[in-house]
C-alpha positions as CSV (number, residue, x, y, z in Angstrom):
1,M,61.0,-50.2,38.8
2,H,59.0,-48.6,35.2
3,Q,59.3,-45.1,35.2
4,G,57.6,-44.5,31.9
5,K,54.5,-42.7,31.3
6,T,51.3,-42.6,29.1
7,D,49.6,-39.5,27.6
8,P,46.3,-39.6,28.7
9,P,47.8,-40.5,32.3
10,G,46.8,-43.5,34.3
11,V,46.1,-46.1,31.1
12,A,46.9,-50.1,31.6
13,I,50.2,-49.9,28.9
14,E,54.2,-49.7,29.9
15,L,56.2,-49.3,27.9
16,R,59.6,-50.8,29.3
17,F,62.8,-50.3,28.3
18,K,65.1,-53.9,29.1
19,A,69.7,-53.9,28.8
20,R,70.4,-57.5,28.0
21,Q,73.5,-55.8,27.4
22,T,74.6,-51.9,28.8
23,T,78.1,-51.8,27.9
24,Y,79.1,-51.4,24.3
25,T,82.7,-50.6,22.9
26,L,83.1,-47.7,20.2
27,D,82.9,-48.8,17.1
28,L,83.9,-45.9,14.5
29,G,85.7,-47.8,11.4
30,K,89.2,-46.7,12.8
31,R,88.3,-43.3,12.8
32,S,89.0,-40.8,15.2
33,P,86.2,-39.1,17.0
34,Q,86.5,-36.2,15.2
35,E,87.3,-37.5,11.8
36,F,83.4,-40.1,12.3
37,E,81.5,-37.3,12.9
38,R,83.7,-35.1,9.7
39,F,82.1,-38.2,8.1
40,L,78.8,-38.2,9.4
41,E,78.8,-34.5,8.7
42,E,79.7,-35.1,4.9
43,I,76.8,-37.3,4.1
44,K,74.5,-34.9,5.9
45,Q,75.6,-32.7,3.4
46,E,75.3,-34.8,0.8
47,N,71.9,-36.3,1.9
48,A,71.0,-32.8,1.7
49,R,71.9,-32.5,-1.6
50,S,70.3,-35.3,-3.3
51,R,67.0,-36.5,-4.5
52,T,67.9,-40.0,-4.1
53,P,68.4,-42.3,-1.0
54,L,72.3,-42.7,0.2
55,E,74.1,-45.7,1.1
56,F,74.2,-45.2,5.6
57,P,76.8,-46.2,8.1
58,P,75.7,-49.0,10.4
59,T,73.7,-47.6,13.3
60,P,75.5,-49.2,17.1
61,R,74.3,-53.0,17.2
62,L,72.4,-52.7,20.4
63,D,71.2,-56.5,22.9
64,L,67.8,-54.8,24.1
65,V,64.1,-55.1,24.6
66,L,61.4,-53.1,24.6
67,E,58.4,-54.5,26.7
68,I,54.9,-53.7,26.1
69,Y,52.9,-54.6,29.0
70,N,49.5,-54.1,30.0
71,T,49.2,-53.5,33.5
72,G,45.1,-53.8,33.5
73,T,42.6,-56.3,34.3
74,K,41.0,-55.8,31.0
75,L,41.8,-57.7,27.7
76,L,43.8,-55.2,25.2
77,Q,43.5,-54.9,21.4
78,I,47.1,-53.1,20.4
79,L,48.0,-51.7,16.9
80,L,51.9,-51.8,16.9
81,G,54.1,-50.8,13.6
82,G,52.7,-49.8,10.1
83,S,52.9,-46.0,9.1
84,N,51.1,-44.8,12.5
85,H,52.0,-46.8,15.3
86,T,55.7,-47.3,15.0
87,I,58.1,-46.8,18.1
88,W,60.8,-44.6,17.8
89,I,63.6,-44.4,19.8
90,D,65.7,-41.4,21.4
91,A,69.4,-41.1,22.0
92,E,71.4,-38.2,24.6
93,G,74.9,-38.3,25.1
94,P,78.0,-36.8,24.8
95,G,78.3,-37.6,20.5
96,V,74.6,-38.4,19.8
97,V,74.1,-37.6,16.1
98,T,71.1,-38.2,14.0
99,I,70.6,-38.5,10.4
100,Q,67.4,-38.1,8.9
101,P,67.8,-39.2,5.6
102,G,65.8,-37.5,2.5
103,E,63.8,-39.5,0.9
104,P,60.8,-39.7,-0.9
105,I,57.9,-40.2,1.6
106,P,55.6,-43.2,0.1
107,A,52.3,-42.3,-0.8
108,M,50.7,-45.3,0.8
109,I,50.0,-46.1,4.1
110,F,51.4,-49.3,6.1
111,P,48.7,-51.5,8.2
112,A,49.5,-51.9,11.9
113,E,49.8,-55.6,13.7
114,Q,46.9,-55.9,15.9
115,I,48.4,-57.9,19.2
116,T,46.1,-59.1,21.5
117,L,47.3,-58.9,25.1
118,G,45.7,-59.9,28.3
119,P,45.9,-58.4,31.6
120,G,49.3,-59.0,32.9
121,L,50.9,-60.3,29.9
122,H,53.9,-58.7,28.0
123,H,54.8,-58.4,24.6
124,E,58.5,-58.2,23.6
125,I,60.6,-56.2,20.8
126,A,63.9,-57.3,20.3
127,V,66.3,-53.3,19.3
128,H,69.8,-55.0,17.7
129,H,70.4,-51.4,15.8
130,L,70.0,-47.6,17.0
131,P,67.2,-46.4,14.1
132,I,64.2,-44.1,14.4
133,P,62.1,-45.7,14.5
134,A,62.7,-48.7,16.1
135,L,60.1,-51.1,14.2
136,P,61.2,-51.6,10.6
137,A,58.7,-49.1,8.8
138,L,58.6,-47.2,5.6
139,T,57.6,-44.4,8.2
140,P,58.1,-40.0,7.0
141,G,61.3,-39.1,9.6
142,R,63.3,-42.4,9.4
143,C,66.3,-41.9,10.9
144,F,69.7,-42.8,11.8
145,T,71.4,-42.3,15.0
146,Y,75.0,-42.8,15.8
147,W,77.1,-42.4,19.0
148,T,81.0,-41.3,18.2
149,R,82.6,-40.5,21.0
150,P,82.3,-42.6,24.5
151,G,80.4,-42.2,27.6
152,P,76.7,-42.4,28.8
153,Y,74.5,-42.5,27.1
154,T,70.1,-42.4,28.1
155,L,67.6,-44.2,25.6
156,T,64.5,-43.6,25.5
157,A,61.0,-45.1,23.5
158,K,58.4,-44.0,22.3
159,W,55.0,-45.1,21.1
160,E,52.0,-43.6,19.2
161,A,50.1,-46.1,20.4
162,G,46.5,-47.2,19.0
163,I,44.0,-49.4,21.9
164,A,41.2,-50.6,22.5
165,P,39.0,-50.2,23.9
166,A,39.5,-47.0,23.3
167,P,41.2,-45.7,27.1
168,P,39.4,-42.3,28.3
169,G,40.5,-39.0,27.7
170,T,41.6,-40.7,24.0
171,R,41.9,-39.4,20.2
172,A,39.0,-41.5,18.6
173,L,40.6,-43.4,15.6
174,H,38.2,-46.5,14.4
175,D,36.9,-49.2,15.3
176,E,36.8,-48.7,19.3
177,F,40.4,-47.8,18.6
178,G,42.1,-44.3,20.7
179,L,44.9,-43.9,20.4
180,V,47.4,-43.4,23.4
181,T,51.2,-41.7,24.0
182,V,53.3,-44.3,25.8
183,V,56.7,-43.2,26.9
184,S,59.3,-45.9,28.3
185,N,61.4,-45.8,31.2
186,P,65.2,-44.2,30.6
187,L,67.8,-46.7,30.1
188,T,71.8,-45.8,30.0
189,L,73.9,-47.4,28.3
190,Q,77.4,-47.4,28.8
191,V,79.9,-47.0,25.5
192,V,83.5,-47.0,26.3
193,V,86.8,-47.7,24.3
């Protein structure tokens, strides 16, 4: 059952988060949770002082899928990825640590992929790591998210979608596209030792 939403409400598009695997083993590289949290805090501090990109430890390995569904009766064009239409993942749980790199923001805008979705059809995006955004893109605000303790973690995806024909109540973009915020169902994963 899908529990996501759109803004404006009632747009015939859904973002469904599904897990091929729901339980993951906590891998802190032979560190205790406290040691790993201190390690990440040191990286955050170095990141705040540095003007050059840093190397970040790998984020958790996942086996998830995001599905974009056309739930309506009309053919839709969607804009996905690029600089303006990425999918972001929010993580909540007992040991979430997020680091936002102090990287220079590119002066150019990267184009989104335009995808055609017929009524009842969907487009799948594999999610193998816990980066934000979920799609590779050089966008301001790129983050790295880690879990540092065992327990339940809830992930939710958010997508600033370009959709044509523009649904009523959307902000006009270009070429008959309107901007729709699409939020996925929450997905709970279990992290164990």
